[in-house]
C-alpha positions as CSV (number, residue, x, y, z in Angstrom):
1,M,-33.2,33.5,-33.5
2,S,-34.6,30.3,-32.0
3,A,-36.2,27.2,-33.2
4,S,-38.9,24.9,-31.9
5,V,-38.8,21.1,-31.9
6,F,-41.8,18.9,-31.5
7,F,-41.0,15.4,-30.2
8,N,-43.7,13.0,-31.5
9,R,-42.7,9.5,-30.2
10,I,-39.9,7.1,-29.6
11,A,-39.9,3.5,-30.9
12,C,-37.9,0.5,-29.5
13,R,-36.2,-1.7,-32.1
14,D,-33.8,-3.5,-29.6
15,T,-34.0,-3.4,-25.8
16,Q,-30.9,-2.9,-23.7
17,E,-32.2,-5.0,-20.9
18,F,-33.0,-8.7,-21.3
19,F,-36.7,-8.1,-20.8
20,S,-38.1,-4.6,-20.9
21,D,-36.5,-1.2,-20.8
22,E,-37.5,1.9,-18.9
23,P,-36.1,4.6,-21.3
24,Y,-36.2,8.3,-20.7
25,L,-35.0,11.4,-22.6
26,L,-33.2,14.6,-21.6
27,F,-33.2,17.7,-23.7
28,N,-30.1,19.9,-23.1
29,G,-29.7,18.3,-19.7
30,S,-33.4,18.7,-18.6
31,H,-36.1,16.1,-18.4
32,L,-38.0,15.7,-21.7
33,A,-40.0,12.4,-21.3
34,G,-40.1,9.1,-19.4
35,P,-39.1,7.0,-17.9
36,F,-41.6,4.9,-19.8
37,S,-42.2,1.6,-18.1
38,D,-42.0,-1.9,-19.7
39,V,-41.0,-0.9,-23.2
40,D,-40.4,-4.0,-25.4
41,E,-39.0,-4.5,-28.9
42,G,-41.5,-3.2,-31.5
43,E,-43.3,-0.9,-29.1
44,S,-43.4,2.9,-29.1
45,R,-44.3,5.6,-26.7
46,Q,-45.8,9.0,-27.4
47,I,-43.8,12.0,-26.2
48,N,-45.9,14.9,-27.6
49,Q,-43.6,17.6,-26.1
50,R,-42.3,20.8,-27.6
51,R,-39.0,22.6,-26.7
52,T,-37.3,25.7,-28.0
53,F,-33.6,26.1,-28.6
54,T,-31.0,28.2,-30.4
55,G,-28.5,26.8,-32.9
56,Q,-28.4,23.2,-31.7
57,A,-29.8,21.0,-29.0
58,L,-28.6,17.8,-27.4
59,V,-31.1,14.9,-26.8
60,E,-29.8,12.0,-24.6
61,L,-31.4,8.6,-24.1
62,F,-31.0,6.7,-20.9
63,E,-32.3,3.5,-19.4
64,S,-33.5,3.8,-15.9
65,D,-31.8,1.2,-13.6
66,S,-32.8,1.5,-10.0
67,P,-31.3,1.0,-7.5
68,D,-28.1,1.0,-9.7
69,G,-27.0,4.0,-11.8
70,D,-28.9,4.7,-15.0
71,D,-27.3,3.5,-18.3
72,F,-26.5,6.1,-21.0
73,L,-27.6,4.6,-24.3
74,A,-27.2,7.3,-27.0
75,S,-27.4,11.0,-27.9
76,I,-28.2,13.0,-31.0
77,T,-27.7,16.7,-31.9
78,I,-30.7,18.5,-33.4
79,L,-29.9,21.5,-35.6
80,E,-31.9,24.6,-36.1
81,E,-31.4,24.1,-39.9
82,E,-33.6,20.9,-39.7
83,G,-36.6,23.2,-39.7
84,E,-36.6,23.2,-43.5
85,Q,-36.6,19.4,-43.7
86,G,-40.0,18.3,-42.4
87,P,-40.5,15.3,-40.1
88,Q,-37.2,13.7,-38.9
89,I,-36.5,10.1,-38.0
90,R,-33.2,9.5,-36.1
91,E,-31.7,6.3,-34.8
92,M,-30.4,6.3,-31.2
93,K,-28.2,3.3,-30.7
94,G,-25.9,2.2,-28.0
95,D,-25.1,-0.4,-25.3
96,G,-27.1,-3.0,-27.1
97,A,-30.2,-0.9,-27.5
98,R,-31.7,0.7,-30.6
99,Y,-34.4,3.3,-30.6
100,I,-35.9,5.5,-33.2
101,L,-36.9,9.1,-32.3
102,Y,-39.5,10.9,-34.4
103,Y,-39.6,14.7,-34.3
104,S,-39.8,17.9,-36.4
105,V,-38.2,21.3,-36.1
106,D,-40.2,24.4,-36.8
C-alpha cells in the first residue's frame, strides 16, 4: 500500500546566510521544490506538490550556494501513518537555519 503526501509551503524562521537563502527540497533524493530565490526571515514559499511513497519518505532541505557546494540544512522522515493525523507542521533546523514545512499525508 502507498500513501500520498501534499506539500503546501515552507516558511523561513531563521536564514542560514547573512542575507537571504535560496532553499530547495529533495523528496527521496529527487527534486521536490526550489531553489527559491531571496528567502528572508518571516517569508514563506508555496510548494503545492504531491508525491507518493510507501512506508516512509525522506525530505531534505538544502541551501543553494553557487559556485560553492550546496549546504545541507536538515531532513525529516515522513511516515505513512501520518495520514490519519491531518495537516502536519514540522521544523527543519540545522546549520543556523530554521524552516517550517507544512504538509499533509493522505
